[in-house]
RODO-389308 format. One record per atom (N, C-alpha, C, O): x, y, z; atom name; residue in one letter. Coordinates in nm, 2 decimals. Layout:
N
xx=X&yy=Y&zz=Z&a=CA&r=A .
...
END
This chain:
77
xx=0.21&yy=0.10&zz=0.95&a=N&r=M .
xx=0.29&yy=0.07&zz=0.83&a=CA&r=M .
xx=0.24&yy=0.15&zz=0.71&a=C&r=M .
xx=0.11&yy=0.16&zz=0.69&a=O&r=M .
xx=0.32&yy=0.22&zz=0.64&a=N&r=D .
xx=0.28&yy=0.30&zz=0.52&a=CA&r=D .
xx=0.29&yy=0.21&zz=0.40&a=C&r=D .
xx=0.38&yy=0.13&zz=0.38&a=O&r=D .
xx=0.19&yy=0.23&zz=0.31&a=N&r=L .
xx=0.19&yy=0.16&zz=0.18&a=CA&r=L .
xx=0.15&yy=0.26&zz=0.07&a=C&r=L .
xx=0.05&yy=0.33&zz=0.08&a=O&r=L .
xx=0.24&yy=0.27&zz=-0.02&a=N&r=R .
xx=0.21&yy=0.36&zz=-0.14&a=CA&r=R .
xx=0.20&yy=0.28&zz=-0.26&a=C&r=R .
xx=0.29&yy=0.20&zz=-0.29&a=O&r=R .
xx=0.09&yy=0.30&zz=-0.35&a=N&r=I .
xx=0.07&yy=0.23&zz=-0.46&a=CA&r=I .
xx=0.06&yy=0.33&zz=-0.58&a=C&r=I .
xx=-0.02&yy=0.42&zz=-0.58&a=O&r=I .
xx=0.14&yy=0.31&zz=-0.68&a=N&r=G .
xx=0.14&yy=0.39&zz=-0.80&a=CA&r=G .
xx=0.04&yy=0.33&zz=-0.89&a=C&r=G .
xx=0.03&yy=0.21&zz=-0.91&a=O&r=G .
xx=-0.05&yy=0.42&zz=-0.94&a=N&r=V .
xx=-0.16&yy=0.38&zz=-1.03&a=CA&r=V .
xx=-0.13&yy=0.43&zz=-1.17&a=C&r=V .
xx=-0.09&yy=0.55&zz=-1.19&a=O&r=V .
xx=-0.14&yy=0.34&zz=-1.27&a=N&r=T .
xx=-0.11&yy=0.38&zz=-1.41&a=CA&r=T .
xx=-0.21&yy=0.49&zz=-1.46&a=C&r=T .
xx=-0.33&yy=0.49&zz=-1.42&a=O&r=T .
xx=-0.16&yy=0.58&zz=-1.54&a=N&r=H .
xx=-0.24&yy=0.69&zz=-1.59&a=CA&r=H .
xx=-0.29&yy=0.78&zz=-1.48&a=C&r=H .
xx=-0.39&yy=0.85&zz=-1.50&a=O&r=H .
xx=-0.22&yy=0.79&zz=-1.38&a=N&r=S .
xx=-0.26&yy=0.88&zz=-1.27&a=CA&r=S .
xx=-0.13&yy=0.95&zz=-1.22&a=C&r=S .
xx=-0.04&yy=0.88&zz=-1.18&a=O&r=S .
xx=-0.13&yy=1.08&zz=-1.21&a=N&r=P .
xx=-0.01&yy=1.15&zz=-1.16&a=CA&r=P .
xx=0.01&yy=1.14&zz=-1.01&a=C&r=P .
xx=0.12&yy=1.16&zz=-0.96&a=O&r=P .
xx=-0.09&yy=1.09&zz=-0.94&a=N&r=R .
xx=-0.07&yy=1.08&zz=-0.79&a=CA&r=R .
xx=-0.07&yy=0.93&zz=-0.75&a=C&r=R .
xx=-0.12&yy=0.84&zz=-0.83&a=O&r=R .
xx=-0.01&yy=0.90&zz=-0.64&a=N&r=E .
xx=-0.01&yy=0.77&zz=-0.58&a=CA&r=E .
xx=-0.11&yy=0.76&zz=-0.47&a=C&r=E .
xx=-0.16&yy=0.86&zz=-0.41&a=O&r=E .
xx=-0.15&yy=0.64&zz=-0.44&a=N&r=L .
xx=-0.23&yy=0.61&zz=-0.32&a=CA&r=L .
xx=-0.14&yy=0.59&zz=-0.20&a=C&r=L .
xx=-0.05&yy=0.51&zz=-0.20&a=O&r=L .
xx=-0.17&yy=0.66&zz=-0.10&a=N&r=S .
xx=-0.10&yy=0.64&zz=0.03&a=CA&r=S .
xx=-0.20&yy=0.59&zz=0.13&a=C&r=S .
xx=-0.29&yy=0.65&zz=0.17&a=O&r=S .
xx=-0.17&yy=0.47&zz=0.18&a=N&r=I .
xx=-0.25&yy=0.40&zz=0.28&a=CA&r=I .
xx=-0.17&yy=0.37&zz=0.40&a=C&r=I .
xx=-0.07&yy=0.31&zz=0.40&a=O&r=I .
xx=-0.23&yy=0.41&zz=0.51&a=N&r=E .
xx=-0.16&yy=0.38&zz=0.64&a=CA&r=E .
xx=-0.23&yy=0.25&zz=0.70&a=C&r=E .
xx=-0.34&yy=0.25&zz=0.74&a=O&r=E .
xx=-0.16&yy=0.14&zz=0.70&a=N&r=L .
xx=-0.21&yy=0.02&zz=0.75&a=CA&r=L .
xx=-0.18&yy=0.01&zz=0.90&a=C&r=L .
xx=-0.09&yy=0.08&zz=0.95&a=O&r=L .
xx=-0.25&yy=-0.08&zz=0.97&a=N&r=A .
xx=-0.23&yy=-0.10&zz=1.11&a=CA&r=A .
xx=-0.08&yy=-0.14&zz=1.14&a=C&r=A .
xx=-0.02&yy=-0.21&zz=1.05&a=O&r=A .
xx=-0.02&yy=-0.11&zz=1.25&a=N&r=D .
xx=0.11&yy=-0.14&zz=1.28&a=CA&r=D .
xx=0.13&yy=-0.29&zz=1.29&a=C&r=D .
xx=0.25&yy=-0.33&zz=1.28&a=O&r=D .
xx=0.03&yy=-0.36&zz=1.33&a=N&r=D .
xx=0.05&yy=-0.51&zz=1.35&a=CA&r=D .
xx=0.01&yy=-0.59&zz=1.22&a=C&r=D .
xx=-0.01&yy=-0.71&zz=1.22&a=O&r=D .
xx=0.01&yy=-0.52&zz=1.10&a=N&r=T .
xx=-0.02&yy=-0.58&zz=0.98&a=CA&r=T .
xx=0.09&yy=-0.69&zz=0.95&a=C&r=T .
xx=0.21&yy=-0.66&zz=0.96&a=O&r=T .
xx=0.05&yy=-0.80&zz=0.91&a=N&r=D .
xx=0.15&yy=-0.91&zz=0.88&a=CA&r=D .
xx=0.21&yy=-0.89&zz=0.74&a=C&r=D .
xx=0.14&yy=-0.89&zz=0.64&a=O&r=D .
xx=0.34&yy=-0.86&zz=0.74&a=N&r=R .
xx=0.41&yy=-0.82&zz=0.61&a=CA&r=R .
xx=0.40&yy=-0.94&zz=0.51&a=C&r=R .
xx=0.38&yy=-0.92&zz=0.39&a=O&r=R .
xx=0.41&yy=-1.06&zz=0.56&a=N&r=D .
xx=0.41&yy=-1.18&zz=0.47&a=CA&r=D .
xx=0.27&yy=-1.19&zz=0.41&a=C&r=D .
xx=0.26&yy=-1.22&zz=0.29&a=O&r=D .
xx=0.17&yy=-1.17&zz=0.48&a=N&r=E .
xx=0.03&yy=-1.18&zz=0.43&a=CA&r=E .
xx=0.01&yy=-1.06&zz=0.32&a=C&r=E .
xx=-0.05&yy=-1.08&zz=0.22&a=O&r=E .
xx=0.06&yy=-0.94&zz=0.35&a=N&r=L .
xx=0.05&yy=-0.84&zz=0.26&a=CA&r=L .
xx=0.13&yy=-0.87&zz=0.13&a=C&r=L .
xx=0.08&yy=-0.84&zz=0.02&a=O&r=L .
xx=0.24&yy=-0.92&zz=0.14&a=N&r=H .
xx=0.32&yy=-0.96&zz=0.03&a=CA&r=H .
xx=0.24&yy=-1.06&zz=-0.06&a=C&r=H .
xx=0.24&yy=-1.05&zz=-0.18&a=O&r=H .
xx=0.18&yy=-1.16&zz=0.00&a=N&r=K .
xx=0.10&yy=-1.25&zz=-0.07&a=CA&r=K .
xx=-0.02&yy=-1.19&zz=-0.14&a=C&r=K .
xx=-0.04&yy=-1.23&zz=-0.26&a=O&r=K .
xx=-0.08&yy=-1.09&zz=-0.08&a=N&r=K .
xx=-0.19&yy=-1.02&zz=-0.15&a=CA&r=K .
xx=-0.14&yy=-0.94&zz=-0.26&a=C&r=K .
xx=-0.20&yy=-0.95&zz=-0.37&a=O&r=K .
xx=-0.03&yy=-0.88&zz=-0.25&a=N&r=L .
xx=0.03&yy=-0.80&zz=-0.36&a=CA&r=L .
xx=0.09&yy=-0.89&zz=-0.47&a=C&r=L .
xx=0.07&yy=-0.85&zz=-0.59&a=O&r=L .
xx=0.14&yy=-1.00&zz=-0.44&a=N&r=D .
xx=0.19&yy=-1.09&zz=-0.54&a=CA&r=D .
xx=0.07&yy=-1.14&zz=-0.62&a=C&r=D .
xx=0.08&yy=-1.15&zz=-0.75&a=O&r=D .
xx=-0.04&yy=-1.18&zz=-0.56&a=N&r=A .
xx=-0.16&yy=-1.23&zz=-0.62&a=CA&r=A .
xx=-0.21&yy=-1.12&zz=-0.72&a=C&r=A .
xx=-0.25&yy=-1.15&zz=-0.83&a=O&r=A .
xx=-0.21&yy=-1.00&zz=-0.67&a=N&r=A .
xx=-0.26&yy=-0.88&zz=-0.77&a=CA&r=A .
xx=-0.17&yy=-0.86&zz=-0.88&a=C&r=A .
xx=-0.22&yy=-0.85&zz=-0.99&a=O&r=A .
xx=-0.04&yy=-0.86&zz=-0.85&a=N&r=L .
xx=0.06&yy=-0.83&zz=-0.96&a=CA&r=L .
xx=0.07&yy=-0.94&zz=-1.06&a=C&r=L .
xx=0.11&yy=-0.91&zz=-1.18&a=O&r=L .
xx=0.05&yy=-1.07&zz=-1.03&a=N&r=T .
xx=0.06&yy=-1.17&zz=-1.12&a=CA&r=T .
xx=-0.07&yy=-1.21&zz=-1.19&a=C&r=T .
xx=-0.08&yy=-1.30&zz=-1.28&a=O&r=T .
xx=-0.18&yy=-1.14&zz=-1.15&a=N&r=G .
xx=-0.31&yy=-1.16&zz=-1.22&a=CA&r=G .
xx=-0.39&yy=-1.26&zz=-1.16&a=C&r=G .
xx=-0.49&yy=-1.30&zz=-1.22&a=O&r=G .
xx=-0.35&yy=-1.32&zz=-1.04&a=N&r=A .
xx=-0.44&yy=-1.42&zz=-0.98&a=CA&r=A .
xx=-0.57&yy=-1.36&zz=-0.93&a=C&r=A .
xx=-0.67&yy=-1.44&zz=-0.92&a=O&r=A .
xx=-0.57&yy=-1.23&zz=-0.90&a=N&r=V .
xx=-0.69&yy=-1.17&zz=-0.85&a=CA&r=V .
xx=-0.71&yy=-1.04&zz=-0.93&a=C&r=V .
xx=-0.61&yy=-0.98&zz=-0.98&a=O&r=V .
xx=-0.83&yy=-1.00&zz=-0.95&a=N&r=D .
xx=-0.86&yy=-0.88&zz=-1.03&a=CA&r=D .
xx=-0.86&yy=-0.75&zz=-0.95&a=C&r=D .
xx=-0.84&yy=-0.64&zz=-1.00&a=O&r=D .
xx=-0.88&yy=-0.76&zz=-0.82&a=N&r=V .
xx=-0.89&yy=-0.65&zz=-0.74&a=CA&r=V .
xx=-0.81&yy=-0.67&zz=-0.60&a=C&r=V .
xx=-0.82&yy=-0.78&zz=-0.54&a=O&r=V .
xx=-0.73&yy=-0.57&zz=-0.57&a=N&r=L .
xx=-0.66&yy=-0.58&zz=-0.44&a=CA&r=L .
xx=-0.74&yy=-0.51&zz=-0.33&a=C&r=L .
xx=-0.76&yy=-0.39&zz=-0.34&a=O&r=L .
xx=-0.78&yy=-0.58&zz=-0.23&a=N&r=W .
xx=-0.85&yy=-0.52&zz=-0.12&a=CA&r=W .
xx=-0.76&yy=-0.51&zz=0.00&a=C&r=W .
xx=-0.68&yy=-0.61&zz=0.03&a=O&r=W .
xx=-0.76&yy=-0.39&zz=0.07&a=N&r=L .
xx=-0.68&yy=-0.37&zz=0.18&a=CA&r=L .
xx=-0.77&yy=-0.29&zz=0.29&a=C&r=L .
xx=-0.86&yy=-0.22&zz=0.25&a=O&r=L .
xx=-0.73&yy=-0.31&zz=0.41&a=N&r=T .
xx=-0.80&yy=-0.23&zz=0.52&a=CA&r=T .
xx=-0.70&yy=-0.14&zz=0.59&a=C&r=T .
xx=-0.59&yy=-0.19&zz=0.63&a=O&r=T .
xx=-0.73&yy=-0.02&zz=0.59&a=N&r=D .
xx=-0.64&yy=0.08&zz=0.66&a=CA&r=D .
xx=-0.66&yy=0.08&zz=0.81&a=C&r=D .
xx=-0.74&yy=0.01&zz=0.87&a=O&r=D .
xx=-0.57&yy=0.17&zz=0.87&a=N&r=K .
xx=-0.56&yy=0.18&zz=1.01&a=CA&r=K .
xx=-0.70&yy=0.22&zz=1.07&a=C&r=K .
xx=-0.73&yy=0.18&zz=1.19&a=O&r=K .
xx=-0.78&yy=0.29&zz=1.00&a=N&r=K .
xx=-0.91&yy=0.33&zz=1.06&a=CA&r=K .
xx=-1.02&yy=0.23&zz=1.02&a=C&r=K .
xx=-1.14&yy=0.27&zz=1.02&a=O&r=K .
xx=-0.98&yy=0.11&zz=0.98&a=N&r=Q .
xx=-1.09&yy=0.01&zz=0.94&a=CA&r=Q .
xx=-1.17&yy=0.04&zz=0.82&a=C&r=Q .
xx=-1.28&yy=-0.01&zz=0.80&a=O&r=Q .
xx=-1.11&yy=0.13&zz=0.72&a=N&r=R .
xx=-1.18&yy=0.16&zz=0.60&a=CA&r=R .
xx=-1.12&yy=0.06&zz=0.49&a=C&r=R .
xx=-1.00&yy=0.04&zz=0.49&a=O&r=R .
xx=-1.21&yy=0.01&zz=0.41&a=N&r=D .
xx=-1.16&yy=-0.08&zz=0.30&a=CA&r=D .
xx=-1.13&yy=0.00&zz=0.18&a=C&r=D .
xx=-1.20&yy=0.10&zz=0.14&a=O&r=D .
xx=-1.02&yy=-0.04&zz=0.12&a=N&r=V .
xx=-0.97&yy=0.03&zz=0.00&a=CA&r=V .
xx=-0.95&yy=-0.08&zz=-0.11&a=C&r=V .
xx=-0.88&yy=-0.18&zz=-0.08&a=O&r=V .
xx=-0.99&yy=-0.05&zz=-0.23&a=N&r=C .
xx=-0.97&yy=-0.15&zz=-0.34&a=CA&r=C .
xx=-0.90&yy=-0.08&zz=-0.45&a=C&r=C .
xx=-0.92&yy=0.03&zz=-0.48&a=O&r=C .
xx=-0.81&yy=-0.16&zz=-0.52&a=N&r=V .
xx=-0.74&yy=-0.11&zz=-0.64&a=CA&r=V .
xx=-0.75&yy=-0.22&zz=-0.75&a=C&r=V .
xx=-0.73&yy=-0.33&zz=-0.72&a=O&r=V .
xx=-0.78&yy=-0.18&zz=-0.87&a=N&r=A .
xx=-0.79&yy=-0.27&zz=-0.98&a=CA&r=A .
xx=-0.64&yy=-0.31&zz=-0.99&a=C&r=A .
xx=-0.55&yy=-0.23&zz=-1.01&a=O&r=A .
xx=-0.62&yy=-0.44&zz=-0.99&a=N&r=A .
xx=-0.49&yy=-0.50&zz=-1.00&a=CA&r=A .
xx=-0.42&yy=-0.46&zz=-1.13&a=C&r=A .
xx=-0.30&yy=-0.44&zz=-1.13&a=O&r=A .
xx=-0.50&yy=-0.45&zz=-1.23&a=N&r=S .
xx=-0.43&yy=-0.42&zz=-1.37&a=CA&r=S .
xx=-0.38&yy=-0.28&zz=-1.37&a=C&r=S .
xx=-0.30&yy=-0.24&zz=-1.46&a=O&r=S .
xx=-0.42&yy=-0.19&zz=-1.28&a=N&r=K .
xx=-0.38&yy=-0.05&zz=-1.28&a=CA&r=K .
xx=-0.26&yy=-0.02&zz=-1.19&a=C&r=K .
xx=-0.21&yy=0.09&zz=-1.19&a=O&r=K .
xx=-0.21&yy=-0.13&zz=-1.12&a=N&r=I .
xx=-0.10&yy=-0.10&zz=-1.02&a=CA&r=I .
xx=0.03&yy=-0.09&zz=-1.10&a=C&r=I .
xx=0.06&yy=-0.19&zz=-1.17&a=O&r=I .
xx=0.10&yy=0.02&zz=-1.08&a=N&r=A .
xx=0.23&yy=0.04&zz=-1.15&a=CA&r=A .
xx=0.35&yy=0.01&zz=-1.06&a=C&r=A .
xx=0.45&yy=-0.05&zz=-1.10&a=O&r=A .
xx=0.34&yy=0.04&zz=-0.93&a=N&r=Y .
xx=0.44&yy=0.00&zz=-0.84&a=CA&r=Y .
xx=0.39&yy=0.00&zz=-0.70&a=C&r=Y .
xx=0.28&yy=0.06&zz=-0.68&a=O&r=Y .
xx=0.46&yy=-0.06&zz=-0.60&a=N&r=V .
xx=0.41&yy=-0.06&zz=-0.46&a=CA&r=V .
xx=0.54&yy=-0.04&zz=-0.38&a=C&r=V .
xx=0.64&yy=-0.09&zz=-0.41&a=O&r=V .
xx=0.52&yy=0.05&zz=-0.28&a=N&r=E .
xx=0.63&yy=0.07&zz=-0.18&a=CA&r=E .
xx=0.58&yy=0.05&zz=-0.04&a=C&r=E .
xx=0.47&yy=0.11&zz=-0.01&a=O&r=E .
xx=0.65&yy=-0.03&zz=0.03&a=N&r=I .
xx=0.61&yy=-0.07&zz=0.17&a=CA&r=I .
xx=0.71&yy=0.00&zz=0.26&a=C&r=I .
xx=0.83&yy=-0.03&zz=0.24&a=O&r=I .
xx=0.66&yy=0.07&zz=0.36&a=N&r=G .
xx=0.75&yy=0.13&zz=0.45&a=CA&r=G .
xx=0.70&yy=0.12&zz=0.59&a=C&r=G .
xx=0.58&yy=0.08&zz=0.61&a=O&r=G .
xx=0.78&yy=0.15&zz=0.69&a=N&r=S .
xx=0.74&yy=0.15&zz=0.83&a=CA&r=S .
xx=0.70&yy=0.29&zz=0.87&a=C&r=S .
xx=0.77&yy=0.39&zz=0.84&a=O&r=S .
xx=0.59&yy=0.30&zz=0.95&a=N&r=A .
xx=0.55&yy=0.43&zz=0.99&a=CA&r=A .
xx=0.63&yy=0.48&zz=1.11&a=C&r=A .
xx=0.61&yy=0.60&zz=1.14&a=O&r=A .
xx=0.71&yy=0.40&zz=1.17&a=N&r=E .
xx=0.79&yy=0.44&zz=1.29&a=CA&r=E .
xx=0.91&yy=0.53&zz=1.25&a=C&r=E .
xx=0.99&yy=0.48&zz=1.17&a=O&r=E .
xx=0.91&yy=0.65&zz=1.29&a=N&r=G .
xx=1.03&yy=0.74&zz=1.28&a=CA&r=G .
xx=1.05&yy=0.79&zz=1.14&a=C&r=G .
xx=1.16&yy=0.85&zz=1.12&a=O&r=G .
xx=0.97&yy=0.77&zz=1.04&a=N&r=E .
xx=0.99&yy=0.81&zz=0.91&a=CA&r=E .
xx=0.95&yy=0.96&zz=0.88&a=C&r=E .
xx=1.01&yy=1.02&zz=0.80&a=O&r=E .
xx=0.85&yy=1.00&zz=0.95&a=N&r=R .
xx=0.79&yy=1.13&zz=0.93&a=CA&r=R .
xx=0.87&yy=1.23&zz=1.02&a=C&r=R .
xx=0.86&yy=1.22&zz=1.15&a=O&r=R .
xx=0.94&yy=1.32&zz=0.96&a=N&r=K .
xx=1.02&yy=1.42&zz=1.04&a=CA&r=K .
xx=0.97&yy=1.56&zz=1.00&a=C&r=K .
xx=0.93&yy=1.58&zz=0.89&a=O&r=K .
xx=0.97&yy=1.64&zz=1.10&a=N&r=I .
xx=0.92&yy=1.78&zz=1.08&a=CA&r=I .
xx=1.05&yy=1.87&zz=1.09&a=C&r=I .
xx=1.13&yy=1.85&zz=1.17&a=O&r=I .
xx=1.05&yy=1.97&zz=1.00&a=N&r=G .
xx=1.16&yy=2.06&zz=1.00&a=CA&r=G .
xx=1.28&yy=2.02&zz=0.91&a=C&r=G .
xx=1.26&yy=1.93&zz=0.83&a=O&r=G .
xx=1.40&yy=2.08&zz=0.93&a=N&r=F .
xx=1.50&yy=2.06&zz=0.85&a=CA&r=F .
xx=1.62&yy=1.97&zz=0.91&a=C&r=F .
xx=1.73&yy=1.96&zz=0.85&a=O&r=F .
xx=1.58&yy=1.92&zz=1.02&a=N&r=G .
xx=1.68&yy=1.83&zz=1.09&a=CA&r=G .
xx=1.71&yy=1.70&zz=1.01&a=C&r=G .
xx=1.62&yy=1.65&zz=0.94&a=O&r=G .
xx=1.82&yy=1.65&zz=1.03&a=N&r=G .
xx=1.86&yy=1.52&zz=0.96&a=CA&r=G .
xx=1.84&yy=1.41&zz=1.05&a=C&r=G .
xx=1.87&yy=1.29&zz=1.01&a=O&r=G .
END
C-alpha cells in the first residue's frame, strides 16, 4: 500500500510503501489521531520494517493508495 504525506513548508511529499497486509482501518485511526491533535507524532512502519515518524502538526494532506497495478512503465494507458 502506498502512502503519501504532504508536509507543510516543504516542496516535497513523503512517500512510504507500507506492507500489503496493512489494516486500512487501523491506519485511518492513526491518521485521525494525528490530524485531530490527539497525538503529537505519527509513527508508521514501512514495508522494509523501517520506522518513520512525522510531526502531526506538520501534516498538510495524506493520500492512501494501493500498490497493486498503479505503477505503469511507458506510455500505455
